[in-house]
C-alpha positions as CSV (number, residue, x, y, z in Angstrom):
1,M,-50.3,-26.6,-17.8
2,E,-52.7,-25.5,-15.0
3,T,-52.3,-22.0,-13.7
4,G,-52.6,-20.4,-10.3
5,S,-52.2,-22.5,-7.1
6,H,-52.1,-25.7,-9.1
7,A,-49.6,-24.7,-11.8
8,H,-47.2,-27.5,-12.6
9,P,-45.0,-28.6,-15.5
10,E,-46.4,-31.5,-17.6
11,D,-44.6,-34.9,-17.1
12,P,-44.9,-37.3,-20.0
13,R,-44.5,-40.3,-17.7
14,N,-48.1,-39.7,-16.6
15,E,-49.3,-40.9,-20.0
16,N,-48.4,-44.4,-19.0
17,V,-49.1,-44.3,-15.2
18,K,-50.7,-47.3,-13.5
19,I,-53.9,-46.7,-11.5
20,Y,-55.5,-48.7,-8.7
21,V,-59.2,-49.5,-9.3
22,N,-61.0,-51.8,-6.8
23,G,-58.1,-54.2,-6.1
24,R,-56.4,-54.1,-9.5
25,I,-53.5,-51.9,-10.6
26,V,-54.0,-51.3,-14.3
27,P,-52.6,-49.0,-17.1
28,R,-54.2,-45.6,-17.4
29,G,-56.1,-46.5,-20.5
30,E,-57.8,-49.4,-18.7
31,A,-58.6,-47.5,-15.5
32,V,-62.4,-47.1,-15.8
33,V,-65.5,-47.1,-13.6
34,S,-69.1,-47.9,-14.6
35,V,-71.6,-45.3,-15.7
36,F,-73.7,-46.7,-12.9
37,D,-71.1,-45.7,-10.3
38,S,-72.4,-43.4,-7.6
39,G,-69.4,-41.0,-8.0
40,F,-70.2,-40.6,-11.7
41,L,-74.0,-40.4,-11.3
42,L,-74.2,-38.2,-8.2
43,G,-70.8,-37.1,-7.0
44,D,-71.5,-39.4,-4.0
45,G,-68.2,-40.0,-2.3
46,V,-65.1,-38.5,-0.6
47,W,-61.5,-38.0,-1.7
48,E,-58.1,-36.9,-0.6
49,G,-55.0,-35.3,-2.2
50,I,-51.8,-36.8,-0.8
51,R,-48.1,-36.3,-1.5
52,L,-45.4,-38.9,-1.7
53,H,-42.0,-37.5,-0.7
54,N,-38.9,-39.6,0.0
55,N,-41.1,-42.7,-0.5
56,R,-43.3,-41.6,2.4
57,L,-46.9,-40.4,2.4
58,A,-46.9,-36.9,4.0
59,F,-49.2,-36.5,6.9
60,I,-51.0,-39.7,5.9
61,D,-52.6,-40.2,9.3
62,A,-54.3,-36.8,9.2
63,H,-55.5,-37.4,5.6
64,L,-56.9,-40.8,6.3
65,Q,-58.6,-39.5,9.5
66,R,-60.3,-36.8,7.5
67,L,-61.3,-39.3,4.8
68,Y,-62.8,-41.8,7.1
69,E,-64.6,-39.2,9.2
70,G,-66.2,-37.8,6.1
71,A,-67.1,-41.3,4.9
72,K,-68.8,-42.0,8.2
73,A,-70.7,-38.8,8.2
74,I,-72.3,-39.8,4.9
75,D,-72.7,-43.4,6.0
76,L,-70.2,-44.7,3.4
77,D,-68.4,-47.9,4.2
78,I,-64.9,-47.8,2.6
79,G,-64.6,-51.5,3.0
80,M,-61.1,-51.7,4.5
81,P,-59.3,-50.2,7.5
82,P,-57.0,-47.2,7.1
83,E,-53.8,-49.2,7.4
84,E,-54.8,-51.4,4.5
85,L,-55.8,-48.4,2.4
86,E,-52.4,-46.8,3.1
87,K,-50.7,-50.0,2.0
88,R,-52.6,-50.0,-1.3
89,I,-51.6,-46.4,-1.9
90,L,-47.9,-47.3,-1.4
91,D,-48.3,-50.5,-3.5
92,T,-49.7,-48.4,-6.4
93,C,-46.8,-45.9,-6.2
94,A,-44.3,-48.8,-6.1
95,A,-45.9,-50.3,-9.2
96,N,-45.1,-47.1,-10.9
97,G,-41.5,-46.9,-9.6
98,M,-42.5,-43.7,-7.7
99,R,-40.6,-42.4,-4.7
100,S,-40.9,-38.6,-4.6
101,G,-42.4,-35.7,-6.4
102,V,-45.8,-37.5,-6.6
103,H,-49.3,-36.2,-6.1
104,I,-52.0,-38.8,-5.4
105,R,-55.7,-38.5,-5.8
106,L,-57.6,-41.0,-3.7
107,V,-61.2,-41.3,-4.5
108,V,-63.9,-43.4,-2.8
109,S,-67.4,-43.5,-4.1
110,R,-70.5,-45.4,-2.7
111,G,-70.1,-47.8,-5.6
112,L,-72.4,-49.3,-8.2
113,K,-76.2,-48.7,-8.4
114,R,-78.7,-51.0,-10.0
115,T,-80.4,-47.9,-11.5
116,P,-79.7,-44.2,-11.5
117,Y,-81.3,-43.0,-8.3
118,Q,-79.9,-40.9,-5.4
119,S,-80.9,-43.2,-2.5
120,P,-78.2,-45.5,-1.2
121,K,-80.9,-48.2,-1.1
122,A,-80.3,-48.4,-4.9
123,N,-76.7,-49.4,-4.4
124,V,-75.3,-52.9,-4.9
125,G,-72.0,-54.2,-3.7
126,G,-69.3,-52.2,-1.9
127,A,-67.5,-48.9,-2.4
128,T,-65.4,-48.0,-5.4
129,V,-61.8,-47.1,-4.5
130,V,-59.5,-45.4,-7.0
131,I,-55.9,-44.4,-6.5
132,I,-54.4,-42.1,-9.1
133,P,-50.7,-41.3,-8.6
134,E,-49.0,-38.8,-10.9
135,W,-45.6,-37.3,-11.1
136,K,-46.7,-33.8,-10.4
137,E,-45.0,-31.0,-8.5
138,A,-45.9,-27.4,-8.2
139,H,-44.2,-25.1,-10.6
140,E,-41.4,-23.2,-9.0
141,T,-43.0,-19.9,-9.8
142,V,-46.0,-20.4,-7.5
143,K,-43.6,-20.0,-4.5
144,T,-42.7,-16.4,-5.5
145,N,-45.2,-15.2,-8.1
146,P,-48.2,-13.8,-6.2
147,L,-51.7,-15.1,-7.0
148,S,-54.6,-12.9,-7.8
149,L,-57.9,-13.6,-6.0
150,F,-61.5,-12.5,-6.8
151,T,-64.3,-12.6,-4.2
152,V,-67.2,-14.5,-5.7
153,H,-70.9,-14.5,-5.0
154,V,-70.9,-18.3,-4.2
155,R,-70.9,-18.7,-0.4
156,R,-69.6,-21.5,1.7
157,G,-72.7,-23.0,3.3
158,S,-73.4,-24.0,6.9
159,P,-73.4,-27.7,8.1
160,D,-77.2,-27.9,7.9
161,I,-77.0,-27.4,4.1
162,Q,-73.9,-29.4,3.2
163,D,-71.2,-29.7,5.8
164,P,-68.2,-27.7,4.4
165,M,-65.9,-30.1,6.3
166,W,-66.8,-32.9,4.0
167,N,-64.2,-33.4,1.3
168,S,-66.9,-34.6,-1.0
169,L,-66.9,-35.5,-4.7
170,S,-69.8,-33.0,-5.0
171,K,-67.7,-29.9,-5.7
172,L,-70.1,-27.9,-7.9
173,N,-70.1,-24.9,-5.5
174,C,-66.3,-24.7,-5.6
175,I,-66.4,-25.2,-9.4
176,A,-68.9,-22.4,-9.8
177,A,-66.7,-20.2,-7.7
178,C,-63.6,-21.2,-9.8
179,I,-65.4,-20.3,-13.0
180,Q,-66.5,-16.9,-11.7
181,A,-63.0,-16.1,-10.6
182,D,-61.6,-17.2,-14.0
183,K,-64.1,-15.1,-15.9
184,A,-62.9,-12.1,-13.8
185,G,-59.3,-12.8,-14.8
186,A,-58.2,-14.1,-11.3
187,D,-56.2,-17.2,-10.4
188,E,-58.6,-18.4,-7.7
189,A,-61.9,-17.6,-5.9
190,L,-62.1,-16.1,-2.5
191,M,-65.3,-17.3,-0.8
192,L,-67.2,-15.8,2.0
193,D,-69.2,-17.5,4.8
194,P,-73.0,-17.1,5.2
195,H,-72.3,-14.0,7.4
196,G,-70.1,-12.2,4.9
197,F,-66.8,-13.0,6.6
198,I,-63.8,-14.7,4.9
199,A,-64.2,-18.5,4.7
200,T,-61.7,-20.0,2.2
201,C,-60.7,-20.2,-1.4
202,N,-62.2,-22.6,-3.9
203,S,-59.3,-25.0,-3.7
204,T,-56.9,-23.6,-1.0
205,H,-57.1,-22.0,2.4
206,F,-56.6,-18.2,2.9
207,F,-54.4,-16.3,5.3
208,I,-53.5,-12.7,5.9
209,V,-50.8,-11.0,7.8
210,R,-51.5,-7.8,9.8
211,G,-48.6,-6.4,11.8
212,D,-47.2,-9.2,13.9
213,Q,-50.3,-11.4,13.5
214,V,-51.3,-14.2,11.2
215,W,-55.1,-14.6,10.6
216,T,-57.2,-17.2,8.9
217,S,-60.9,-18.0,9.1
218,T,-62.6,-19.6,12.1
219,G,-62.7,-22.9,10.2
220,K,-66.4,-23.3,10.6
221,Y,-67.1,-22.9,6.9
222,C,-64.1,-24.6,5.3
223,L,-62.5,-28.0,4.9
224,K,-60.3,-29.1,7.8
225,G,-57.2,-28.3,5.9
226,I,-54.1,-30.4,6.7
227,T,-51.6,-27.8,5.5
228,R,-53.7,-25.1,7.1
229,G,-53.4,-26.7,10.5
230,N,-49.7,-27.3,10.0
231,V,-49.1,-23.7,9.1
232,L,-51.0,-22.5,12.2
233,D,-48.9,-24.7,14.4
234,L,-45.7,-23.6,12.7
235,A,-46.5,-19.9,13.1
236,E,-47.2,-20.4,16.8
237,S,-44.1,-22.5,17.4
238,D,-42.1,-19.8,15.7
239,G,-43.4,-17.1,18.1
240,M,-46.0,-15.6,15.8
241,K,-49.4,-14.6,16.9
242,A,-51.8,-16.8,14.9
243,F,-55.5,-16.5,15.1
244,Q,-58.6,-18.3,13.7
245,K,-61.2,-15.6,13.6
246,D,-63.9,-13.7,11.7
247,F,-62.6,-10.9,9.5
248,S,-63.9,-8.9,6.6
249,L,-62.8,-8.0,3.1
250,T,-61.9,-4.5,4.4
251,E,-59.3,-6.1,6.7
252,V,-58.1,-8.2,3.8
253,Y,-57.6,-5.2,1.5
254,G,-55.6,-3.5,4.3
255,A,-53.4,-6.5,5.1
256,D,-49.6,-6.4,5.0
257,E,-49.4,-9.8,3.3
258,A,-51.7,-12.6,2.1
259,F,-51.1,-16.2,1.2
260,V,-52.9,-19.5,0.6
261,T,-52.1,-23.0,1.6
262,G,-52.8,-26.5,0.2
263,T,-51.5,-30.0,0.0
264,F,-50.3,-29.7,-3.6
265,A,-48.1,-26.6,-3.4
266,G,-47.7,-25.7,0.3
267,L,-47.8,-21.9,0.8
268,M,-48.3,-19.5,-2.1
269,P,-48.2,-15.7,-1.8
270,V,-51.2,-13.6,-2.8
271,G,-50.6,-10.2,-4.5
272,T,-54.1,-8.9,-5.2
273,V,-57.6,-9.4,-4.0
274,D,-60.4,-7.8,-6.1
275,G,-57.9,-5.6,-7.8
276,R,-56.5,-4.3,-4.5
277,T,-52.8,-4.7,-4.0
278,I,-52.0,-6.5,-0.8
279,G,-49.0,-4.9,0.9
280,T,-46.3,-4.5,-1.6
281,G,-48.0,-6.9,-4.0
282,G,-45.2,-9.4,-3.7
283,R,-44.2,-12.2,-1.4
284,G,-43.8,-10.8,2.1
285,P,-41.3,-11.8,4.7
286,V,-43.8,-13.7,6.9
287,T,-45.0,-15.7,3.9
288,E,-41.4,-16.6,3.0
289,R,-40.5,-17.5,6.5
290,L,-43.5,-19.9,6.8
291,Q,-42.7,-21.4,3.4
292,N,-39.2,-22.3,4.7
293,L,-40.6,-23.6,8.0
294,Y,-43.1,-25.8,6.0
295,A,-40.4,-27.2,3.8
296,E,-38.4,-28.2,6.9
297,L,-41.5,-29.8,8.3
298,I,-42.0,-31.9,5.2
299,E,-38.4,-33.1,5.5
300,R,-39.0,-34.1,9.1
301,E,-42.3,-35.8,8.3
302,C,-40.8,-37.6,5.3
303,P,-37.0,-38.1,5.9
304,P,-34.9,-39.8,3.3
305,A,-34.9,-43.6,3.7
């Protein structure tokens, strides 16, 4: 079982799950791509993590908008319109008899190359599209058991290096951050921006609570998080003062609460950062309130059929 923000119980049904690969839905053991695929060779592509709840894809319009915007930025033609891709995701879930409690990894690479070389001019044919649905839900403990974070040396870069808003297959910077945090005994990495302010975590977005205010980063150096945006909207609609701003580790260490957000598990409390206890070290009242509001939002977004 994974730990930290992606902790989940193993589900034996996933051993026989069916996966979509370029127009075919095949058993897991037959779901393969070529060693000449751009994603394998270079991490050249984009991806999304999406949840199926009550036979509906949560916040699918926002996810597909982010996917297609990233693909356009790197001049990658996905080869089909968003509505067709959405149908193929649902068809893949239906082929598995899935209706709820499902996490989907949607991967689009630039496709096959005639020879290993980074230039898209070496590509032949269209994009590779893979849809991997799994019965996977966050472990109940992540809602209440606080995570530990460790601030790593790996920074989130500016758009002129590699735009942090791209949800790209090239994740080595986040993987390096994850490894450093793991070696330090933490659940996840807290990453700074080029100026030393808080940016994001390696796989989630970071928030703190100070008094009656909820803070998160400016968003300039992190992925345009779907859950992040929803939580900001929920906080404001509930009468909280929510801000996207620059803030330092000093302000993190002195916060009353901290939490992270992500598509997979929603909101998760943070108990320590760099060995400093945040607030009481447990799940705070604001975090719990936002968890409840987010659960209600998911039910509104994906009502029972």
